[in-house]
C-alpha positions, 0 to 999 in steps of 0.5 A: 506503526505507532499503534497496532490496530486490533478489534477487541470483543467487549460484549458483556465485558466490564469497562470503567468510564471516568467522567460524566460530561459530553465527551464521556457521553460520546465514548459511552455511546461507542462503548455500548454499541460494542456491548460493554458492561459500563460503569461510570464514576464522576462527580457530575453526570449530564442528563443525556448520559444518565438517560443513555445508561439507564438502570442496566449500567451503574453510575457512581457520583463521587470522586475516582478511587484506585480500587475502581480499576479492579476487575475491569477490562479497560479504562476510559478517562474523560475528565477535564482534570489534568492531574486526575487524568494523569493519575488514572493513566499512571495507576492503570498502566501499573496494573497493565490495563489498557487506558484511554485519556481522551484527547491526550495521546501521550496518556493513551495505551489505546486510542479510538479510531474513526469508524465505518460501521457496516456490522459485522464489517467494520472499518477503522481509520486512525492518525495515531492521535496526530490529526483526528480531523484527517481521520474523520475526513477519510472515514467520510470518504470511506462511508461513500465507498462502502455501501450498507449492503456490505454488512448484509454480504458479510452476514451471508458469507459468515453463514456459509463459512463452515460449509466452505471449509468442509468442501475445500481441504486447504486454505488456498482453495477456500480463499480462491472460492471466496475471491470468486464469489466476491468478484462475481454476481453474488456480491452484486445481488446483495448490494442490489437488495436481492438477498434470496437470489444471492444465496441461491447463486452462492449455493450453486457456486459452492455445489459446482466448484471443484474441490481439487487443486486449483491451477496456477497462474503468473501476473507480470506486474509493473510497479512503476518508478516508486511512488505507490500512487502511480500503480494501476488499479489492476496492478493493486487488485492482482497484488491483493490476490497473489499467493507468492510475490517475486520482487526486484530491488527497485520495488519500494517498501511502500509498494510492497506494503500493498501486497497481500499480507499473508503472501510469500515474498521472494526477493530476486533483485539484481544489481550490476554484477551482483544478481541475488537470483540469475534471470534463468533461475527466476523464470524457472522459479515462476514455472515451478510455483505456478505448477504448484497451483499458486498465483504468482505475482512477478513485481518489477520496478517501472514497466516489465517490457522496458529494460525489465526482461519481462519478454524473457520470463513470459517466453519461458511461461509460454513454452511451459503452457503456464497462463499469465497476465501482463500489467504495464507500469509507468516506466521510469522515463515517464514518471521521473521526467514528469516528477522532475518537470522535464517534458520528454517531448516539446514542440520547440525542443524535441520531437522524439524521444529514445530510451537507451540502456546504460549498459548492455548484456556484456556490461559494456556501453558500446551504443550506436552513438551517431544515431544518439546525437541526431538533433531534435530528440531527447535521450533517456539513459536507464542504468547509466550511472556507472557509465555516465562519464563514457556517455558524456564523452561519447556523445560529445565525441560524436557531435553533441555540443558540450553545452547540451543540457543533461539532467540526472534524477535520483530516486525519482517520484519519491519524497527524497527525489533529487534532480541534478542538471548541467551540460555534457562537457562538465557533468561527469566531473560535477557528479564525481563530487556528489554522493549519488547512488541508484536508482538514477535516470539520465535525461539528455536534450534541450528539454532539460532547460525547462526544469527550472521553470517547470519543476513543481515538487521542490 
């Protein structure tokens, strides 16, 4: 982040605005909405700004002086004098005062975001000064997604904060209660204008809610192949309400950023012959955390039920009587093939597709090779990078043509995705000359020929 987003309380706080034109007018309107005690210094002041400020906020029609910076909380420079703006920035930062020079990000220690105002609920969007137009467009979209009733809802919940705090001893219990309220009829009643009914339902929920320890649950969620845009809505919702998350090495940092910020994070990633935490211990940890009353997110790259060992984990949960939910994810075969422009099935090239693991439980690659060389099918090898040479050799030895197309997709669906193509007979040697590292996916079949014409991300 180039800027830390914060919300600053300006109610009755002194703020200096240097400038008196239309740009200064817009900043003054925003500062006054936040309750600032505004003082304007400018050689010329437009009539609209004079009318806005009225008698309550002084206007000093003169040149800026360094002593104007005394006893103010922050400074806004909105003049068309570049030298003056630079001087204000220099002198304000010397006094460690937050300063904003309008439309000059290099001279700003804070910036004004685009705002969706549903007071007391406020949503701010910023591009860090890179593209104010983009920020305004995003704000316009949010305006349509956040009804005005959310302000009333925030006010209602605020009135009951102390009552909820008195009823529930721990923060986790309070959070559970509020999530139930917001996902239930109270929010819908407020948004539909039925404020009194909403408050009555909220009071009923507060009176009937158990004040004791909550029961735990496990969410087994597929995170997809890497691109956070491929997450399902349900996955995102559960990621935002989990108390603790256990994630593997295939879950990208971009996806982890979408997990609730205060959730505990535990890395349980596994690589070939290098397990951060053995599978049996992961399963036991899921049970233990759920028994503590926590909502546990088990976040797996791809889909939990396709070479993700999700079945082993839910078997342990079922045996222990722990409630769980399963959210499928886009598996790597589907995601990587689509982003590489390689259809897994095609009327003219492949009428079936087989997903195969590139190494077995004993780390071997002893597969049913005769079945894998049948015509009219596409093969997708997960975790096959280490066994690439053996895969190519065995397929050819069991009847596949040395000229059969093969592709390797590295970091599929991500901006740094790379796709290497070739033929079975020489592909292992070709890849030996390249610095290829996991995660990778290997696709074998006639459909690979379509990559050159169908690739859409290059």
